[in-house]
C-alpha positions as CSV (number, residue, x, y, z in Angstrom):
1,M,0.0,0.0,0.0
2,R,1.4,3.4,-0.9
3,R,-0.1,5.2,2.1
4,R,1.1,2.7,4.6
5,H,4.7,3.4,3.7
6,A,4.6,7.2,3.3
7,I,4.2,8.2,6.9
8,G,6.1,5.1,8.1
9,A,9.2,6.6,6.6
10,V,9.1,9.4,9.1
11,L,9.2,7.1,12.1
12,L,12.4,6.7,14.1
13,S,14.1,3.4,13.8
14,V,14.9,3.5,17.5
15,V,11.4,2.9,18.8
16,A,9.5,-0.3,18.9
17,V,5.9,-0.9,17.8
18,T,3.4,-0.9,20.6
19,A,-0.3,-0.5,21.0
20,L,-2.0,2.1,23.2
21,T,-4.9,0.7,25.3
22,S,-8.3,2.3,25.5
23,C,-8.6,2.3,29.3
24,A,-9.2,5.8,30.7
25,D,-6.4,5.5,33.2
26,E,-3.7,4.5,30.7
27,P,-1.8,6.5,28.1
28,G,-3.6,7.8,25.1
29,K,-7.0,8.7,26.5
30,S,-8.1,12.1,27.8
31,E,-11.5,12.5,29.5
32,G,-13.6,15.5,28.7
33,K,-17.0,16.5,30.0
34,N,-19.5,14.9,27.7
35,G,-19.9,12.9,24.5
36,D,-18.0,10.1,22.9
37,P,-14.2,10.2,22.5
38,I,-12.7,11.5,19.3
39,T,-10.4,8.7,18.2
40,V,-7.3,10.0,16.5
41,G,-5.2,7.7,14.3
42,L,-1.5,8.4,14.6
43,T,-0.1,5.8,12.3
44,Y,2.0,2.8,13.1
45,T,4.5,3.4,15.9
46,P,4.5,5.7,19.0
47,N,7.0,8.3,18.0
48,I,8.3,11.7,19.1
49,Q,6.7,13.3,16.0
50,F,3.4,12.8,17.9
51,A,4.6,14.6,21.0
52,P,2.1,17.5,20.6
53,F,-0.8,15.0,21.0
54,Y,0.8,13.2,23.9
55,V,1.5,16.6,25.5
56,A,-2.1,17.7,24.9
57,V,-3.4,14.7,26.8
58,E,-0.9,14.9,29.7
59,K,-1.2,18.6,30.2
60,G,-5.0,18.4,30.2
61,F,-5.5,20.5,27.1
62,Y,-8.2,18.2,25.7
63,K,-9.9,17.9,29.1
64,S,-10.0,21.6,29.7
65,A,-11.5,22.1,26.2
66,G,-14.3,19.7,27.2
67,V,-13.5,17.0,24.7
68,K,-12.6,13.3,25.1
69,V,-9.7,12.2,22.9
70,S,-8.4,8.7,22.4
71,L,-5.0,8.3,20.7
72,R,-4.7,5.2,18.5
73,H,-1.6,3.8,16.7
74,H,-2.5,1.7,13.8
75,G,-1.6,-2.0,13.4
76,A,1.4,-2.7,11.3
77,A,-0.6,-4.2,8.5
78,E,-3.3,-1.6,8.6
79,D,-4.2,0.8,5.7
80,L,-3.6,4.4,6.7
81,F,-7.2,5.3,6.1
82,G,-8.8,1.9,6.9
83,A,-10.0,2.7,10.4
84,L,-11.3,6.1,9.2
85,K,-13.3,4.4,6.5
86,Q,-14.7,1.9,9.0
87,G,-15.7,4.6,11.5
88,R,-13.1,3.3,14.1
89,E,-11.2,6.6,13.9
90,D,-12.6,10.1,13.7
91,V,-9.4,12.0,12.8
92,V,-6.3,10.8,11.1
93,Y,-2.8,12.2,10.9
94,A,-1.7,11.9,7.2
95,G,-0.1,13.9,4.4
96,G,-2.3,16.4,2.6
97,D,-1.1,14.7,-0.6
98,E,-2.2,11.3,0.7
99,M,-5.6,12.8,1.6
100,L,-5.9,14.1,-1.9
101,Q,-5.2,10.6,-3.2
102,A,-7.8,9.1,-0.9
103,R,-10.4,11.7,-2.1
104,S,-9.6,10.6,-5.7
105,K,-10.6,7.1,-4.5
106,N,-13.9,8.4,-3.2
107,L,-13.0,8.8,0.5
108,P,-14.5,12.2,1.5
109,I,-11.7,13.2,3.8
110,V,-11.1,16.9,4.6
111,D,-8.0,18.6,5.9
112,I,-8.9,20.5,9.1
113,A,-5.5,21.6,10.2
114,T,-2.0,21.7,8.7
115,V,0.7,20.2,11.0
116,Y,3.7,20.8,8.7
117,H,3.6,24.0,6.7
118,K,6.9,23.3,5.0
119,Y,7.1,20.0,3.2
120,P,9.3,17.7,5.3
121,V,10.8,15.7,2.5
122,A,14.0,16.7,0.7
123,L,16.8,15.2,-1.4
124,L,19.7,14.5,1.0
125,V,23.2,14.6,-0.4
126,P,26.6,14.4,1.2
127,E,27.8,17.7,2.5
128,D,30.6,17.9,-0.1
129,S,28.3,16.9,-3.0
130,D,28.3,19.1,-6.1
131,I,24.5,18.8,-6.2
132,R,23.3,22.2,-5.2
133,K,19.9,22.6,-6.9
134,P,17.2,20.4,-8.5
135,Q,18.7,21.1,-12.0
136,D,21.8,19.2,-10.9
137,L,19.8,15.9,-10.7
138,K,20.1,15.3,-14.4
139,G,21.9,12.0,-14.9
140,R,22.3,11.4,-11.2
141,T,21.3,8.3,-9.3
142,I,18.6,9.2,-6.8
143,G,17.4,6.7,-4.2
144,T,13.8,6.7,-2.9
145,P,11.9,3.9,-1.0
146,G,9.6,3.2,-3.9
147,P,7.0,4.8,-6.2
148,F,4.7,5.7,-3.4
149,G,4.2,8.2,-0.6
150,E,5.7,11.5,0.3
151,T,9.3,10.7,-0.6
152,Y,8.2,9.8,-4.1
153,F,5.9,12.8,-4.4
154,G,8.8,15.1,-3.2
155,L,11.1,13.6,-5.8
156,L,8.6,14.2,-8.6
157,A,8.1,17.8,-7.4
158,L,11.9,18.4,-7.3
159,L,12.3,17.1,-10.8
160,K,9.4,19.2,-12.1
161,E,10.9,22.3,-10.5
162,A,14.0,21.6,-12.5
163,G,12.2,20.9,-15.7
164,L,13.2,17.3,-15.6
165,S,11.4,14.0,-15.6
166,E,12.1,10.6,-14.0
167,K,13.9,9.6,-17.3
168,D,16.4,12.4,-16.9
169,A,17.6,11.1,-13.5
170,K,18.4,7.5,-12.6
171,V,15.7,6.8,-10.0
172,K,16.5,3.8,-7.8
173,Y,14.0,2.1,-5.5
174,I,15.9,1.3,-2.3
175,G,13.3,0.6,0.3
176,F,14.0,2.3,3.7
177,T,17.8,1.9,3.4
178,Q,18.8,5.5,2.8
179,Q,21.8,5.5,5.0
180,A,23.3,2.3,3.5
181,A,22.6,3.5,0.0
182,L,24.3,6.9,0.5
183,K,27.2,5.8,2.6
184,G,27.9,2.9,0.3
185,N,28.0,5.3,-2.7
186,K,25.1,3.4,-4.4
187,T,23.3,6.7,-5.0
188,D,24.3,10.3,-5.4
189,G,21.4,11.3,-3.1
190,V,18.4,9.9,-1.3
191,M,14.9,11.2,-0.6
192,G,14.3,11.5,3.1
193,Y,12.8,13.5,5.9
194,I,14.5,16.7,7.0
195,N,13.5,16.2,10.7
196,N,14.3,12.5,10.9
197,D,16.6,11.0,8.2
198,A,18.8,14.1,8.1
199,V,19.1,14.0,11.9
200,S,20.0,10.3,11.8
201,F,22.7,10.9,9.1
202,D,24.2,13.6,11.3
203,E,24.2,11.5,14.4
204,S,25.9,8.6,12.5
205,G,28.8,10.9,11.5
206,T,27.7,11.5,7.9
207,P,26.5,15.1,7.6
208,V,24.2,15.8,4.7
209,R,22.7,18.8,3.0
210,A,19.0,19.0,2.1
211,I,17.8,20.1,-1.3
212,T,14.3,21.3,-0.6
213,L,11.3,22.4,-2.6
214,S,11.6,26.1,-3.5
215,D,9.3,28.6,-1.8
216,E,10.0,31.0,-4.7
217,G,7.9,31.6,-7.8
218,G,4.6,30.8,-6.1
219,G,5.7,28.5,-3.3
220,Q,5.6,24.8,-2.7
221,S,3.3,22.4,-4.5
222,L,2.7,19.7,-1.9
223,V,1.0,19.7,1.5
224,G,2.6,17.6,4.2
225,P,1.3,16.0,7.4
226,S,-2.1,17.3,8.4
227,L,-5.2,16.3,10.4
228,G,-8.1,14.9,8.3
229,A,-11.7,13.8,9.0
230,K,-14.5,12.5,7.0
231,Q,-17.1,15.1,6.0
232,S,-19.8,13.1,7.8
233,T,-17.8,13.4,11.0
234,L,-17.5,17.1,10.6
235,D,-21.2,17.4,10.0
236,K,-22.2,15.4,13.1
237,R,-19.4,16.5,15.5
238,G,-18.3,19.9,14.3
239,D,-18.1,21.5,17.8
240,D,-16.1,18.6,19.2
241,I,-13.7,18.7,16.3
242,R,-13.1,22.4,16.8
243,K,-12.3,21.8,20.4
244,F,-10.0,19.0,19.5
245,V,-8.1,21.1,16.9
246,D,-7.8,24.1,19.3
247,A,-6.4,21.8,22.1
248,S,-4.1,20.0,19.6
249,L,-2.6,23.4,18.5
250,R,-2.0,24.2,22.2
251,G,-0.2,20.9,22.4
252,M,1.9,21.9,19.4
253,Q,2.8,25.3,20.8
254,Y,3.7,23.8,24.2
255,T,5.9,21.2,22.6
256,L,7.8,23.8,20.5
257,D,8.1,26.0,23.6
258,H,9.2,23.2,25.9
259,P,10.9,20.5,23.8
260,E,12.8,18.9,26.7
261,E,9.6,18.6,28.7
262,A,7.8,17.2,25.7
263,V,10.4,14.5,25.4
264,E,10.0,13.6,29.1
265,I,6.2,13.5,28.7
266,S,6.6,11.3,25.6
267,K,8.4,8.6,27.7
268,K,5.0,7.4,28.8
269,Y,4.1,6.6,25.2
270,I,7.4,5.7,23.5
271,P,9.2,2.5,24.6
272,G,12.9,2.9,25.3
273,L,13.0,6.7,25.5
274,D,14.8,6.5,28.8
275,D,17.9,5.5,26.9
276,G,20.2,8.5,26.6
277,K,20.9,8.1,22.9
278,K,17.3,7.7,22.0
279,K,16.4,10.7,24.2
280,R,19.0,12.9,22.5
281,N,17.7,11.8,19.1
282,A,14.1,12.6,20.0
283,L,15.1,16.1,21.2
284,A,17.1,16.7,18.0
285,V,14.0,15.6,15.9
286,L,11.7,18.0,17.8
287,R,14.1,20.9,17.3
288,A,14.4,20.1,13.5
289,T,10.6,19.9,13.3
290,E,9.9,23.4,14.7
291,P,10.7,25.3,11.5
292,L,8.5,22.9,9.5
293,M,5.4,23.4,11.7
294,R,5.2,27.2,11.5
295,N,4.1,29.2,8.4
296,D,5.9,32.4,7.3
297,R,3.9,34.3,9.9
298,G,4.9,31.9,12.7
299,E,1.4,30.4,12.9
300,L,0.4,26.8,13.6
301,G,-2.3,24.8,11.9
302,Q,-3.2,27.3,9.2
303,I,-4.4,26.0,5.8
304,D,-3.0,27.6,2.6
305,P,-5.6,27.3,-0.3
306,Q,-3.0,28.3,-2.9
307,V,-0.7,25.4,-2.0
308,W,-3.7,23.0,-2.1
309,A,-4.6,24.3,-5.6
310,R,-1.1,23.8,-6.9
311,M,-0.9,20.3,-5.3
312,A,-4.2,19.2,-6.9
313,E,-3.0,20.3,-10.3
314,F,0.5,18.8,-9.9
315,M,-0.7,15.5,-8.6
316,Y,-3.3,15.1,-11.4
317,D,-0.7,16.0,-14.0
318,Q,1.7,13.5,-12.6
319,G,-0.9,10.7,-12.7
320,L,-1.0,10.4,-8.9
321,L,-4.8,10.8,-8.7
322,D,-7.5,8.5,-10.0
323,K,-9.5,11.5,-11.1
324,E,-9.3,15.3,-11.0
325,I,-10.1,16.8,-7.6
326,Q,-11.3,20.3,-6.9
327,A,-8.8,21.4,-4.2
328,E,-11.3,23.5,-2.3
329,Q,-13.4,20.4,-1.5
330,A,-10.4,18.8,0.3
331,Y,-9.9,21.3,3.1
332,D,-11.9,23.4,5.5
333,A,-10.4,26.1,7.7
334,D,-13.6,26.5,9.7
335,Y,-12.4,24.1,12.3
336,L,-9.4,26.2,13.2
337,P,-9.5,28.7,16.1
338,K,-10.8,32.1,15.2
339,S,-8.3,34.9,15.4
């Protein structure tokens, strides 16, 4: 499944898969005043990237907002949107690009808040590489996990920015072996996540540079990790969803303001985080994540209609959508806090 692998690539290799229980006195569940819990799908592995949600539970942000929230990590063999389709999840953490693909397959999912305003995927090259811009990819061997997910979408966007196609570069599908491929000189560069893979390269003693999508000439053409819900859920539980989004943004802000405390809080959810090396890695990932989460005005959660419009056009032109999608149908800023 394409979607299964896309977010999975972000996850740290240092944490083990575990399931959060549904009991009210155990991690992952926040009791509010009334109503059924909002179940939030956070993909496959408890991970520091989800610290804002762990923080929102543990600091009582959901409870004070009057909403019950249950955090759920998917099973390893589960489709990213499977539980949402089945009504077992109310909100899912997924790429905006993945949501657009799901809409093209007739899942009426709507982006209600943008988690990463800057696309987190980039081409990672050795620090001394002569690759400096997307145009330099012509004739180069580029490794990416496969023809799916955000690493692949990011590669296509970089090539388009340079006026190139996949045929102009030597694209090699390497699975999730970016470090081995780059260190072993099997590729000239690899597609990876700025706030995870680049950090891991640095920690392993192989510093890399990130060739990112340009913000110039109209801005980026892809929407990264966001929060999505089905239209029927928004219609039935709009007030609860607004409370959830507001409290989640408080969790994001608190995490960015207090990264060390956020790591400590996350120990309750992430196995092995007491280990010093893993703890340092988690803190480095959080610090690398901060610039991705804020827009140019320093805001959290905001939705950019222009980027959505560019993405809908780009993904359709690249054959990544089963049918053409009107971008404005795929997001709704009405669930964000009013300024």
